[in-house]
C-alpha positions as CSV (number, residue, x, y, z in Angstrom):
1,M,-36.9,17.3,-2.2
2,T,-40.3,15.5,-1.9
3,A,-41.1,16.1,-5.5
4,L,-37.7,14.8,-6.6
5,R,-38.2,11.7,-4.4
6,N,-41.7,11.1,-5.9
7,F,-40.4,11.5,-9.4
8,S,-37.5,9.0,-8.7
9,L,-39.8,6.4,-7.1
10,G,-42.2,6.7,-10.0
11,L,-39.4,6.3,-12.5
12,I,-38.3,3.2,-10.7
13,A,-41.7,1.7,-11.0
14,V,-42.0,2.6,-14.7
15,L,-38.6,1.3,-15.6
16,L,-38.2,-1.6,-13.2
17,S,-37.9,-4.1,-16.0
18,A,-35.0,-2.1,-17.5
19,C,-33.1,-1.8,-14.2
20,S,-29.5,-3.1,-14.4
21,T,-28.3,-4.6,-11.1
22,T,-25.0,-6.0,-12.3
23,T,-21.7,-4.9,-10.9
24,S,-20.2,-4.7,-14.4
25,D,-23.3,-2.9,-15.7
26,S,-23.5,-5.2,-18.7
27,T,-26.1,-7.6,-20.0
28,R,-23.3,-10.1,-20.4
29,P,-23.4,-12.7,-17.6
30,V,-19.8,-12.1,-16.5
31,G,-16.8,-9.9,-17.1
32,L,-15.9,-7.1,-19.4
33,G,-17.6,-4.4,-17.3
34,G,-16.5,-1.4,-19.3
35,A,-19.2,0.8,-18.0
36,H,-16.9,2.1,-15.3
37,A,-13.9,2.4,-17.5
38,P,-12.5,5.9,-18.1
39,K,-12.7,7.3,-21.6
40,T,-9.0,8.0,-21.8
41,D,-6.7,5.1,-22.5
42,I,-4.2,5.3,-19.6
43,A,-2.4,2.2,-20.9
44,T,-0.9,4.3,-23.6
45,Q,0.4,6.9,-21.1
46,P,3.6,6.6,-19.0
47,L,3.3,5.6,-15.4
48,Q,3.2,8.6,-13.2
49,V,3.3,8.1,-9.4
50,P,2.0,11.1,-7.5
51,D,3.3,12.1,-4.0
52,L,1.3,10.7,-1.1
53,T,0.0,14.2,-0.4
54,Q,-1.8,14.1,-3.8
55,L,-3.6,10.9,-2.9
56,P,-6.1,12.0,-0.3
57,E,-7.4,9.4,2.1
58,T,-11.0,8.3,1.5
59,P,-13.4,6.2,3.6
60,V,-12.6,2.6,3.9
61,R,-14.8,0.2,1.9
62,P,-15.3,-2.9,4.1
63,L,-14.4,-6.2,2.6
64,V,-16.4,-9.4,3.3
65,G,-13.5,-11.8,3.2
66,K,-10.7,-12.5,5.6
67,Y,-7.0,-12.9,4.9
68,Q,-4.2,-15.0,6.3
69,A,-0.6,-13.9,5.8
70,V,1.6,-16.7,4.3
71,Q,5.1,-17.1,2.9
72,W,5.8,-17.1,-0.9
73,G,6.7,-20.8,-0.6
74,A,3.1,-21.5,0.4
75,L,1.8,-20.6,-3.1
76,P,1.6,-23.8,-5.1
77,G,3.7,-23.7,-8.3
78,W,4.8,-20.1,-7.7
79,A,8.4,-20.9,-8.8
80,N,7.1,-22.3,-12.1
81,D,5.2,-19.3,-13.2
82,D,7.2,-17.8,-16.1
83,L,5.7,-14.4,-15.4
84,Q,5.2,-13.8,-19.2
85,H,3.7,-10.3,-19.7
86,V,3.3,-9.9,-15.9
87,W,5.5,-6.7,-15.7
88,K,3.5,-5.0,-18.5
89,G,0.4,-5.9,-16.5
90,F,1.9,-4.7,-13.3
91,I,2.9,-1.3,-14.7
92,N,-0.5,-0.9,-16.3
93,N,-2.2,-1.9,-13.0
94,C,-0.1,0.8,-11.2
95,K,-1.5,3.3,-13.6
96,G,-4.9,2.4,-12.4
97,L,-3.9,2.3,-8.8
98,M,-2.5,5.7,-8.9
99,R,-5.7,7.3,-10.0
100,P,-7.5,9.2,-7.1
101,V,-10.5,7.3,-5.7
102,S,-13.8,9.1,-6.2
103,G,-15.4,7.6,-3.1
104,S,-18.6,6.8,-5.2
105,L,-20.4,3.7,-3.8
106,A,-21.6,3.1,-7.4
107,M,-18.1,2.0,-8.3
108,P,-16.7,-1.4,-7.3
109,A,-14.3,-1.4,-4.4
110,R,-10.8,-0.6,-5.4
111,A,-7.4,-1.3,-3.8
112,A,-6.3,1.5,-1.6
113,P,-4.0,3.8,-3.7
114,R,-2.0,5.1,-0.7
115,A,-1.1,1.6,0.3
116,W,0.3,1.0,-3.2
117,Q,2.1,4.3,-3.8
118,P,5.5,3.1,-2.4
119,V,5.4,-0.1,-4.5
120,C,4.4,1.7,-7.7
121,L,7.1,4.3,-7.1
122,A,9.6,1.5,-6.7
123,A,8.4,-0.2,-9.9
124,H,8.7,3.2,-11.7
125,N,12.3,3.6,-10.5
126,S,13.3,-0.1,-10.9
127,G,14.7,0.4,-14.4
128,I,12.7,-2.7,-15.6
129,S,11.2,-2.0,-19.0
130,P,7.4,-2.3,-19.2
131,D,7.8,-5.0,-21.9
132,S,10.4,-7.0,-19.9
133,N,10.0,-10.7,-19.4
134,D,13.1,-11.0,-17.2
135,T,11.6,-13.6,-14.9
136,Q,14.3,-13.6,-12.2
137,R,14.3,-9.8,-11.8
138,I,10.5,-9.5,-11.8
139,R,10.1,-12.3,-9.3
140,Q,12.7,-10.7,-7.0
141,F,10.9,-7.4,-7.2
142,L,7.5,-9.0,-6.3
143,E,8.9,-11.0,-3.5
144,T,10.7,-8.0,-2.1
145,H,7.8,-5.6,-2.1
146,L,4.6,-7.8,-1.7
147,Q,3.1,-10.0,0.9
148,P,0.8,-12.9,-0.1
149,W,-2.4,-13.2,1.9
150,R,-4.5,-16.3,1.5
151,L,-8.1,-15.5,0.8
152,L,-10.6,-16.9,3.4
153,D,-14.4,-16.7,3.3
154,A,-16.5,-14.7,5.7
155,N,-16.3,-17.5,8.3
156,G,-12.5,-17.7,8.2
157,K,-12.3,-20.9,6.1
158,I,-10.1,-21.3,3.1
159,A,-12.0,-20.0,0.1
160,K,-12.4,-22.4,-2.8
161,N,-14.9,-21.6,-5.6
162,T,-15.7,-22.0,-9.2
163,V,-13.4,-20.6,-11.9
164,T,-15.0,-20.0,-15.3
165,G,-13.5,-18.3,-18.4
166,Y,-14.3,-15.5,-20.8
167,Y,-12.7,-14.1,-23.9
168,E,-12.8,-11.4,-26.6
169,P,-14.7,-12.5,-29.7
170,L,-13.2,-11.9,-33.2
171,I,-15.7,-11.2,-36.0
172,R,-15.5,-10.4,-39.7
173,A,-17.1,-7.1,-40.6
174,S,-17.3,-4.1,-42.9
175,K,-17.9,-0.4,-42.6
176,R,-20.6,-0.6,-45.2
177,Q,-23.6,-2.9,-45.7
178,H,-23.0,-5.2,-48.7
179,G,-22.8,-8.9,-49.6
180,P,-22.7,-11.0,-46.4
181,Y,-22.2,-8.0,-44.2
182,Q,-25.8,-7.5,-43.1
183,W,-25.8,-7.6,-39.3
184,P,-25.4,-4.2,-37.6
185,L,-23.5,-3.4,-34.4
186,Y,-24.6,-0.1,-33.1
187,A,-23.0,3.0,-31.4
188,V,-24.6,4.3,-28.2
189,P,-27.8,6.0,-29.2
190,N,-28.1,9.8,-28.8
191,D,-31.4,9.5,-27.0
192,L,-30.4,6.8,-24.5
193,L,-31.0,8.1,-21.0
194,T,-29.0,6.6,-18.1
195,I,-29.9,7.3,-14.5
196,D,-27.6,6.3,-11.6
197,L,-29.9,5.4,-8.8
198,G,-27.0,5.2,-6.3
199,G,-26.5,9.0,-6.7
200,L,-29.8,9.5,-5.0
201,Y,-30.2,6.4,-2.8
202,P,-26.9,4.9,-1.5
203,E,-28.6,1.6,-0.9
204,L,-29.1,1.3,-4.7
205,A,-25.4,1.9,-5.4
206,G,-24.5,0.2,-8.7
207,K,-28.0,0.1,-10.0
208,R,-28.9,2.1,-13.1
209,I,-32.0,2.7,-15.2
210,R,-32.1,3.1,-18.9
211,G,-34.8,4.9,-20.8
212,K,-35.7,7.6,-23.2
213,I,-37.8,10.8,-23.2
214,V,-41.0,10.9,-25.2
215,D,-43.6,13.6,-25.7
216,G,-41.1,16.1,-24.3
217,N,-41.2,15.1,-20.6
218,R,-42.1,11.4,-20.2
219,V,-39.4,8.8,-19.5
220,V,-40.2,5.3,-20.7
221,P,-38.0,2.1,-21.0
222,Y,-35.6,2.2,-24.0
223,D,-36.5,0.1,-27.1
224,T,-36.0,-3.6,-27.0
225,R,-33.7,-5.4,-29.6
226,G,-36.7,-6.2,-31.7
227,E,-38.0,-2.7,-31.7
228,I,-34.6,-1.3,-32.6
229,T,-34.1,-3.6,-35.5
230,A,-37.7,-3.2,-36.8
231,N,-37.5,0.5,-37.2
232,P,-34.7,1.5,-39.6
233,A,-35.6,5.2,-39.4
234,R,-34.8,5.3,-35.6
235,Q,-31.8,3.0,-35.5
236,P,-28.6,4.2,-33.8
237,K,-25.5,4.8,-35.9
238,V,-24.1,1.5,-37.2
239,L,-20.4,1.1,-36.4
240,V,-19.8,-2.1,-38.5
241,W,-21.8,-4.7,-40.3
242,A,-21.0,-8.3,-39.3
243,D,-21.1,-11.2,-41.7
244,D,-22.7,-13.6,-39.2
245,P,-25.7,-12.9,-36.9
246,V,-24.7,-15.4,-34.3
247,E,-21.1,-14.2,-34.1
248,A,-22.4,-10.6,-33.7
249,F,-24.9,-11.8,-31.0
250,F,-22.2,-13.5,-29.0
251,L,-19.9,-10.5,-29.2
252,Q,-22.8,-8.6,-27.6
253,I,-23.0,-11.2,-24.8
254,Q,-19.3,-10.9,-24.2
255,G,-19.6,-7.1,-24.1
256,S,-16.6,-6.4,-26.3
257,G,-14.7,-7.8,-29.3
258,R,-12.5,-7.2,-32.3
259,A,-13.7,-6.7,-35.8
260,V,-11.4,-7.6,-38.7
261,L,-12.7,-5.4,-41.5
262,D,-12.9,-6.4,-45.2
263,T,-10.1,-3.8,-45.8
264,G,-7.7,-5.9,-43.7
265,A,-7.7,-3.4,-40.8
266,A,-8.9,-4.3,-37.3
267,V,-10.8,-2.3,-34.7
268,R,-12.1,-2.9,-31.2
269,L,-15.8,-2.7,-30.4
270,A,-15.7,-1.7,-26.7
271,Y,-18.7,-1.8,-24.5
272,G,-20.4,1.5,-24.5
273,D,-23.8,1.0,-22.9
274,H,-27.0,-1.1,-23.2
275,N,-30.7,-0.7,-23.5
276,G,-31.4,-1.8,-19.9
277,H,-33.5,-4.9,-20.7
278,P,-32.6,-8.1,-19.0
279,Y,-30.6,-10.8,-20.9
280,S,-32.5,-13.9,-22.1
281,S,-30.8,-17.0,-23.4
282,I,-31.4,-17.9,-27.0
283,G,-30.0,-21.4,-26.2
284,K,-32.8,-21.9,-23.7
285,W,-35.4,-20.7,-26.3
286,L,-34.1,-23.2,-28.9
287,A,-34.4,-25.9,-26.3
288,D,-37.9,-24.9,-25.3
289,Q,-38.9,-24.8,-29.0
290,G,-37.6,-28.4,-29.4
291,E,-35.0,-27.3,-31.9
292,L,-31.9,-28.3,-30.0
293,P,-31.3,-30.2,-26.7
294,L,-30.2,-27.7,-24.1
295,A,-26.9,-29.5,-23.6
296,Q,-26.1,-29.0,-27.3
297,T,-26.8,-25.2,-27.5
298,S,-23.2,-24.3,-28.1
299,M,-22.3,-21.3,-30.4
300,Q,-21.3,-23.8,-33.1
301,N,-24.7,-25.6,-33.0
302,I,-26.6,-22.3,-32.8
303,K,-24.8,-21.0,-35.9
304,K,-25.6,-24.3,-37.7
305,W,-29.2,-23.9,-36.8
306,A,-29.3,-20.3,-38.0
307,K,-27.9,-21.3,-41.4
308,E,-30.5,-24.0,-41.7
309,N,-33.3,-21.7,-40.6
310,P,-32.5,-18.2,-42.0
311,H,-36.1,-17.2,-42.0
312,R,-36.2,-17.6,-38.2
313,V,-32.9,-15.9,-37.2
314,H,-34.6,-12.6,-36.3
315,E,-37.2,-14.4,-34.3
316,M,-34.4,-16.2,-32.4
317,L,-32.3,-13.1,-31.7
318,N,-35.3,-11.0,-30.6
319,V,-36.0,-13.5,-27.8
320,N,-33.2,-11.6,-26.0
321,K,-34.6,-8.0,-25.6
322,A,-31.2,-6.8,-24.4
323,M,-29.1,-4.8,-26.8
324,V,-25.5,-3.8,-26.2
325,F,-24.1,-0.6,-27.8
326,F,-20.4,-0.1,-28.6
327,N,-17.6,2.5,-28.8
328,E,-15.1,2.0,-31.6
329,E,-11.5,2.0,-30.4
330,T,-8.2,1.8,-32.3
331,I,-6.0,-1.2,-31.4
332,T,-2.6,0.2,-30.6
333,D,-1.1,-2.9,-28.9
334,P,-2.4,-6.3,-30.1
335,L,-1.4,-7.8,-26.7
336,L,-3.9,-5.7,-24.9
337,G,-7.5,-6.7,-24.8
338,P,-10.6,-4.7,-23.9
339,K,-10.9,-2.7,-20.7
340,G,-12.4,-4.4,-17.8
341,A,-14.4,-2.8,-15.0
342,Y,-11.2,-1.3,-13.6
343,G,-10.6,0.6,-16.8
344,I,-7.3,-1.2,-17.6
345,P,-6.9,-3.2,-20.8
346,L,-6.9,-7.0,-20.0
347,I,-3.9,-9.2,-20.9
348,A,-4.7,-12.8,-21.9
349,E,-4.2,-15.2,-19.1
350,R,-3.1,-12.4,-16.8
351,A,-6.4,-10.9,-15.9
352,V,-9.5,-12.1,-14.0
353,A,-12.9,-10.9,-12.9
354,V,-13.6,-11.1,-9.2
355,D,-16.1,-10.2,-6.6
356,P,-14.8,-6.9,-5.4
357,T,-16.4,-7.3,-2.0
358,F,-13.8,-10.0,-1.3
359,V,-10.9,-8.8,-3.6
360,P,-10.7,-5.1,-4.4
361,L,-10.1,-4.2,-8.1
362,G,-6.4,-3.5,-8.8
363,A,-5.1,-6.2,-6.6
364,P,-2.6,-8.7,-8.0
365,V,-3.8,-12.2,-7.2
366,Y,-2.1,-15.6,-7.4
367,L,-4.7,-18.1,-8.7
368,A,-4.4,-21.8,-8.4
369,T,-6.8,-23.8,-10.5
370,T,-6.7,-26.3,-13.4
371,Y,-6.9,-26.1,-17.2
372,P,-10.4,-26.5,-18.6
373,G,-11.8,-30.0,-18.5
374,T,-8.5,-31.4,-17.0
375,Q,-6.6,-31.9,-13.8
376,Q,-3.5,-30.1,-15.2
377,P,-2.5,-27.3,-12.8
378,L,-3.1,-23.8,-14.0
379,R,-1.3,-21.5,-11.5
380,K,-0.6,-17.9,-12.4
381,L,-0.2,-14.4,-11.1
382,V,-3.1,-12.4,-12.5
383,F,-4.7,-9.0,-11.9
384,A,-8.2,-8.4,-10.5
385,Q,-9.3,-6.0,-13.2
386,D,-12.9,-7.0,-14.0
387,T,-16.2,-7.9,-12.4
388,G,-19.4,-9.7,-13.5
389,A,-23.0,-10.3,-12.5
390,A,-22.3,-14.1,-12.0
391,I,-19.0,-13.5,-10.2
392,K,-20.1,-13.5,-6.6
393,G,-18.5,-15.0,-3.5
394,A,-15.0,-15.7,-2.0
395,A,-12.6,-16.9,-4.7
396,R,-15.2,-17.0,-7.4
397,T,-13.2,-16.1,-10.5
398,D,-13.6,-15.5,-14.3
399,F,-10.3,-16.1,-16.1
400,Y,-9.7,-14.0,-19.2
401,W,-8.3,-16.2,-22.0
402,G,-7.7,-13.6,-24.7
403,T,-9.0,-13.0,-28.3
404,G,-10.4,-15.3,-30.9
405,D,-11.7,-18.8,-31.4
406,Q,-9.1,-20.7,-29.5
407,A,-9.6,-18.4,-26.5
408,G,-13.3,-18.9,-26.9
409,A,-13.0,-22.6,-26.9
410,Q,-11.0,-22.6,-23.7
411,A,-13.4,-20.2,-22.0
412,G,-16.4,-22.1,-23.1
413,K,-15.4,-25.3,-21.4
414,M,-13.8,-23.9,-18.3
415,K,-15.6,-24.7,-15.0
416,Q,-12.9,-25.6,-12.6
417,T,-12.3,-25.2,-8.8
418,G,-9.8,-22.7,-7.6
419,E,-8.3,-20.7,-4.7
420,M,-6.4,-17.5,-4.5
421,W,-3.9,-15.4,-2.6
422,V,-4.1,-11.6,-2.7
423,L,-0.6,-10.0,-3.1
424,W,-0.4,-6.8,-1.1
425,P,2.3,-4.2,-0.2
426,K,4.4,-5.5,2.7
427,Q,4.2,-2.3,4.7
428,A,0.4,-1.9,4.4
429,G,-1.0,-4.7,6.5
430,A,-3.9,-6.8,5.3
431,P,-5.7,-5.9,2.0
432,S,-8.1,-3.0,2.1
433,A,-10.4,-1.1,-0.2
434,R,-11.6,2.4,-1.0
């Protein structure tokens, strides 16, 4: 035991710079935390609701926030939500809720499955099609079975916080390197070593170290972005070649994306893992170099700079030592986006990233905020299905806008104020987590 402890502490010292402390386990600042996602795509499977006896009770995970029960009429604009795609999201969310809880502290807090079993069983037996947009029937089901709880902060005050946005990038790519397709996006390397520190030290739950073994028995930090791209002989498998270096870079920052191939087909590049190095902003680097004012370091302006300075593109990209690796996935339903930290495919404008110490993953949430850069109300039922390193605090939210440039434009300018209500089974009392 002492030898193992000494080895672990030594490893922490060696790899400290490569330690990931984000909830989503991604170099991306927020959202799309697919590291915790199961490998099987449960969204393609029918909803199965086990008997309560098959959902064993696990220890309660304490939540930091407080909750105040309210009537449905207290939700601003609730009657105006058209509930488009909500039922598909609700059924998929039940598929996640009905998975047994592992009890691992390395996982974000999840909504208690036993509390949700009667509601998910009622949804399964409701006769409502998963693709239904029957607003009246869906609203009646929700109001019958769920109780809204207003989210309060740790001091019992109404929680209001920042609402940002994120999206799934869309890039042009090819399976082979040719013409403009010169920028590789890699699969997870075979020699990448991932160590879950929470498995040994509960106080380090959620923290992981990446590295590789050299000389047969030495563990060292994994290669940086620059080291990977500079050594073709040791590069991981290339999944696709993108036609634009900045588009490929921003796809890595988001953590997942779709690639439209030169054959006309489309595939998803889902977050697989990363090299463990901290994220550094290329926008800040351009500003520090005097190339662009910091306020103008948008993706569009960075792309323009890259085209005007092709000889410096690698220099710019390598400022960020972090490298994300991907898994290739078939797109079976264009409506469904990448999997969030909850392992459920996100639906545009119906999924959010939250701080799971206040709102457990898998909880439906009613969000009241405004559209990006306006005072126009944005009030929707959404599902807490993702997490992010920057998403911390009561009612702090990251709103998933969907796929492509328009979604990216909305996400990029969203910095609003919002509040939320957690929707919870009526018979189960206040929201709880496992």
